[in-house]
C-alpha positions as a Markdown table, in Angstrom:
| # | Residue | x | y | z |
|---|---|---|---|---|
| 1 | Met | -3.6 | -19.1 | -2.8 |
| 2 | His | -6.7 | -17.1 | -3.3 |
| 3 | Lys | -6.5 | -14.6 | -6.1 |
| 4 | Ala | -8.0 | -11.9 | -3.8 |
| 5 | Arg | -5.2 | -12.4 | -1.3 |
| 6 | Leu | -2.5 | -12.1 | -4.0 |
| 7 | Glu | -4.1 | -8.9 | -5.2 |
| 8 | Asp | -4.2 | -7.5 | -1.7 |
| 9 | Ile | -0.5 | -8.4 | -1.2 |
| 10 | Asn | 0.4 | -6.7 | -4.5 |
| 11 | Lys | -1.6 | -3.5 | -3.4 |
| 12 | Leu | 0.1 | -3.5 | 0.0 |
| 13 | Phe | 3.6 | -3.5 | -1.5 |
| 14 | Leu | 2.7 | -1.0 | -4.2 |
| 15 | Glu | 1.7 | 1.5 | -1.5 |
| 16 | Tyr | 4.6 | 0.5 | 0.7 |
| 17 | Arg | 7.0 | 1.3 | -2.2 |
| 18 | Arg | 5.4 | 4.6 | -2.8 |
| 19 | Leu | 6.0 | 5.7 | 0.8 |
| 20 | Phe | 9.7 | 4.7 | 0.5 |
| 21 | Glu | 9.9 | 7.0 | -2.5 |
| 22 | Ala | 8.2 | 9.7 | -0.5 |
| 23 | Arg | 10.7 | 9.0 | 2.3 |
| 24 | Asp | 8.1 | 8.8 | 5.1 |
| 25 | Ala | 9.4 | 6.4 | 7.8 |
| 26 | Glu | 6.4 | 6.9 | 10.1 |
| 27 | Gln | 3.9 | 5.9 | 7.4 |
| 28 | Ile | 6.1 | 3.0 | 6.3 |
| 29 | Ala | 6.0 | 1.8 | 9.9 |
| 30 | Asp | 2.1 | 1.8 | 9.7 |
| 31 | Phe | 2.4 | -1.3 | 7.4 |
| 32 | Tyr | 3.9 | -3.3 | 10.3 |
| 33 | Arg | 2.5 | -5.0 | 13.3 |
| 34 | Phe | 4.8 | -4.3 | 16.2 |
| 35 | Pro | 6.9 | -5.7 | 17.6 |
| 36 | Ile | 8.2 | -7.3 | 14.4 |
| 37 | His | 10.8 | -9.9 | 14.0 |
| 38 | Tyr | 13.7 | -9.1 | 11.7 |
| 39 | Tyr | 15.8 | -11.9 | 10.4 |
| 40 | Phe | 19.2 | -10.7 | 9.3 |
| 41 | Ser | 21.1 | -12.3 | 6.4 |
| 42 | Ser | 23.8 | -13.2 | 9.0 |
| 43 | Gly | 21.3 | -15.5 | 10.8 |
| 44 | Gln | 20.7 | -13.2 | 13.7 |
| 45 | Lys | 17.2 | -12.3 | 14.7 |
| 46 | Ser | 15.8 | -9.2 | 16.5 |
| 47 | Glu | 12.5 | -8.1 | 17.8 |
| 48 | Leu | 12.0 | -4.5 | 16.8 |
| 49 | Ser | 9.8 | -1.9 | 18.4 |
| 50 | Arg | 8.1 | 0.8 | 16.3 |
| 51 | Asp | 10.5 | 3.5 | 17.5 |
| 52 | Tyr | 13.6 | 1.5 | 16.7 |
| 53 | Phe | 12.2 | 0.5 | 13.3 |
| 54 | Val | 11.4 | 4.1 | 12.4 |
| 55 | Gly | 15.0 | 5.1 | 13.3 |
| 56 | Arg | 16.4 | 2.3 | 11.1 |
| 57 | Val | 14.2 | 3.2 | 8.2 |
| 58 | Asn | 15.3 | 6.9 | 8.5 |
| 59 | Lys | 18.9 | 5.7 | 8.3 |
| 60 | Leu | 18.1 | 3.6 | 5.3 |
| 61 | Leu | 16.3 | 6.6 | 3.6 |
| 62 | Lys | 19.4 | 8.8 | 4.2 |
| 63 | Leu | 21.5 | 6.1 | 2.5 |
| 64 | Tyr | 19.1 | 6.1 | -0.4 |
| 65 | Glu | 19.4 | 9.9 | -0.6 |
| 66 | Arg | 23.2 | 9.6 | -0.6 |
| 67 | Leu | 23.0 | 7.0 | -3.4 |
| 68 | Ala | 20.6 | 9.3 | -5.4 |
| 69 | Val | 17.8 | 6.7 | -5.3 |
| 70 | Asp | 14.7 | 8.5 | -6.6 |
| 71 | Gln | 12.6 | 5.6 | -7.9 |
| 72 | Ile | 12.0 | 2.1 | -6.5 |
| 73 | Val | 10.5 | -0.7 | -8.4 |
| 74 | Gly | 9.2 | -3.7 | -6.5 |
| 75 | Ala | 7.9 | -6.9 | -7.8 |
| 76 | Val | 6.3 | -9.7 | -5.8 |
| 77 | Thr | 8.1 | -12.7 | -7.2 |
| 78 | Asp | 6.6 | -15.4 | -4.9 |
| 79 | Val | 3.9 | -15.8 | -2.3 |
| 80 | Ile | 3.6 | -18.9 | -0.2 |
| 81 | Glu | 0.4 | -19.3 | 1.8 |
| 82 | Leu | 1.4 | -20.6 | 5.3 |
| 83 | Asn | -2.1 | -20.7 | 6.7 |
| 84 | Glu | -5.4 | -19.0 | 6.1 |
| 85 | Asn | -4.1 | -15.7 | 7.7 |
| 86 | Thr | -0.4 | -15.7 | 7.0 |
| 87 | Ser | 1.7 | -15.6 | 3.8 |
| 88 | Leu | 5.4 | -15.3 | 3.0 |
| 89 | Ala | 5.9 | -12.8 | 0.2 |
| 90 | Thr | 9.2 | -12.5 | -1.7 |
| 91 | Leu | 9.9 | -9.2 | -3.4 |
| 92 | Asn | 12.7 | -8.1 | -5.7 |
| 93 | Trp | 13.4 | -4.4 | -5.2 |
| 94 | Val | 15.2 | -2.4 | -7.9 |
| 95 | Leu | 16.6 | 1.0 | -6.8 |
| 96 | Leu | 17.0 | 3.5 | -9.6 |
| 97 | Asp | 18.5 | 7.0 | -10.2 |
| 98 | Thr | 16.3 | 8.5 | -13.0 |
| 99 | Arg | 17.9 | 11.9 | -13.0 |
| 100 | Gly | 19.8 | 11.4 | -16.3 |
| 101 | Asp | 18.7 | 10.5 | -19.8 |
| 102 | Lys | 18.4 | 6.9 | -18.9 |
| 103 | Pro | 17.5 | 5.3 | -15.6 |
| 104 | Arg | 20.6 | 3.9 | -13.8 |
| 105 | Gln | 20.1 | 0.9 | -11.6 |
| 106 | Ile | 21.9 | 1.4 | -8.3 |
| 107 | Tyr | 21.2 | -2.1 | -7.0 |
| 108 | Ser | 18.6 | -4.7 | -6.7 |
| 109 | Ala | 17.8 | -6.8 | -3.7 |
| 110 | Ile | 15.5 | -9.5 | -2.5 |
| 111 | Thr | 13.5 | -9.3 | 0.8 |
| 112 | Arg | 10.9 | -11.6 | 2.2 |
| 113 | Tyr | 8.0 | -10.5 | 4.3 |
| 114 | Met | 5.7 | -12.3 | 6.7 |
| 115 | Val | 2.3 | -10.8 | 5.9 |
| 116 | Cys | -0.6 | -11.5 | 8.2 |
| 117 | Glu | -4.2 | -10.6 | 8.2 |
| 118 | Phe | -4.9 | -8.9 | 11.5 |
| 119 | Asp | -8.1 | -7.2 | 12.6 |
| 120 | Gly | -9.3 | -7.2 | 9.0 |
| 121 | Glu | -6.2 | -5.8 | 7.3 |
| 122 | Leu | -2.9 | -7.0 | 6.0 |
| 123 | Lys | 0.1 | -6.1 | 8.1 |
| 124 | Ile | 3.8 | -7.1 | 7.8 |
| 125 | Asp | 4.6 | -9.1 | 10.8 |
| 126 | Gly | 8.2 | -10.2 | 10.0 |
| 127 | Leu | 11.0 | -9.1 | 7.8 |
| 128 | Ile | 13.6 | -11.4 | 6.4 |
| 129 | Gly | 16.8 | -9.9 | 4.9 |
| 130 | Val | 18.2 | -11.9 | 2.0 |
| 131 | Asn | 20.8 | -9.8 | 0.3 |
| 132 | Glu | 20.0 | -6.0 | 0.6 |
| 133 | Thr | 22.6 | -5.3 | 3.3 |
| 134 | Gln | 25.4 | -6.6 | 1.0 |
| 135 | Gln | 23.9 | -4.9 | -2.1 |
| 136 | Leu | 23.7 | -1.6 | -0.2 |
| 137 | Lys | 27.3 | -1.9 | 1.0 |
| 138 | Asn | 28.5 | -2.7 | -2.6 |
| 139 | Ala | 26.6 | 0.3 | -3.9 |
| 140 | Leu | 28.1 | 2.6 | -1.3 |
| 141 | Arg | 31.6 | 1.3 | -2.0 |
| 142 | Ala | 31.1 | 1.9 | -5.7 |
| 143 | Gln | 30.0 | 5.5 | -5.2 |
């Protein structure tokens, strides 16, 4: 893996995370190349349009608000170079409530992203759910 590609992927997800904290579904969608393929942890696969994706992100952001998520920490834990233009990036997301004296972890989850260089820029081309759906359900039940 080229060091420059790894740095570009880290920068991409740093900005991506910032927009989740800002709760901006439209700008989050700008990181994707549509239609995208979403691979659910159940094994199902869907092709998502931009409009549908923005709606799903808005629902997720409302759940984050309900859970009092106000900070998200994301770490790229692995990158596999699939070919010269495509990588598979694994991220560990930690969702926090920082309103008290000490940050409280609401949940952490792993997501994988197919990242492709397209027209000179990196775009997310596919999204692979690993365990966020279950972690989110558990956090909502614990609330």
